[in-house]
N, C-alpha and C positions, 0 to 999 in steps of 0.2 A: 786087763792091763794094770789097773790099780792094785789089785791083790798081788799080782806078780811083782810089781815094784815094791809094795809094802813088805813082801817077803824077802827082798834083797835082790831080785832079778831085774833084768833089763828087757822090757816088753818088745823093743825093736829087735833085739837079738833073738828073742824067742820067736817072733813072727818070721824072721828070716830063716831061722833054723828049722822050724816046724811048719812053716806056711802051707806046704802041700798037704799036710795032715790035718789042718784046722778045718773044722766043719761048723764051728759056732764061735762067735766073738762076743765077749762080755767086756764092754768099755767102762772104765772107771778112772778117775784122775786122783792124784795125791798132792796134798799141800806139803812140799818138801820141808819147810821149816817145822811144821807140826810133827811130821814123821821123824825128823831128827831128834826132836825133844822126847817123843813117846818111846822111841827105841832106846835112847840114852837113859831114860828114867824107868824103863821096863813097864810101861803103862799097858794094862790089858786092853784087848780089842775094843770092847764097848766104850770104855773110857776114852780111848783114842778117837773113836767116832764122835763122841760128845765134844771132844776137844777140837774137832774140825779137821781131822786128818784127811778126809776125802773132800774134794772140791768138784765143782761143775767141770765138765769136759772142757779142756782148753785153758783152764785157769790154774792148773797145777804143773807137776813136774814130768808127767808122761809125755814123751815125744810122739804125738799123734800123727804128725806129718810122716815121721819115719815108720810108724806102725802101719799106716794106710799105704805107704809106698811099698813096704814089704809084702803086704797082703795083695796089692795089685800085681806085683812081680810073681807071686805064687799062684795067681789066677783065681783068688778067692772071689766068689760071687754070691755069698750067702748073706744072711741077716747079721746085723749087729744089734746088741741089746745094751742100753745105757742104764747104769745104776748110779743113783746118788743117795747116799745114806743121810737121812734126817731123823734125829732122835729127839724125844722130849726130855727136857731136863727135869730136875726135881720139882720145879715150879710149874711144870706142864707146858712150858713154852718150847717151841721147836728150835733146834739149833740153827736152822736156816730156812729160807722160804722155798718150799718144794716147787711151786709154779715158776718162780724166777730161775731156780736151778734147772728145771726142765727146759725152759725156753733157751737159756744160755747154752746148755748142752746140745740141744737140737741144732742150734745155729752153728755151733762149733763142728759138730759131726758133718753137717752139710758142707761146710767150708773144707774140712780135711778130706772128706770122701770125694769131693769134686775136683780136688787139685790133681794136676797131671804131674807124673814123675817127680 
C-alpha cells in the first residue's frame, strides 16, 4: 500500500481493480507531507526513509478503510504483513521507536480489518 502510494498510485483503486488476483498484502503507510517534499526535491529512497516518509499504519495518507473494504469485497482471506521502516541516522539513533510503531500499527490494522463495509 505505501510503496504503491509512494510510486504515485492509489492503493484503494488497486485493491478494487486487482482484488481477486491478490494473494498477499503488504501494508505500509506514507506521511503525505514528507512524500510531497521528497518527490519535489528528488530525494532518493533511503534519504526519504530517514526523513520519515513512512508512518505507522493509520497515521499517514493511505486510505486503509478503503483498502480493507475493497479486499473484503474481493473475498480476500489471506495474511497481511505490516512493514515500518526505521533507520539509524549518522549518530546511530533510530529515526523512530520500532516498538511504539509496531503497537500503533497492530492496533490500526485490527481496527481497519474489523470494520464492516
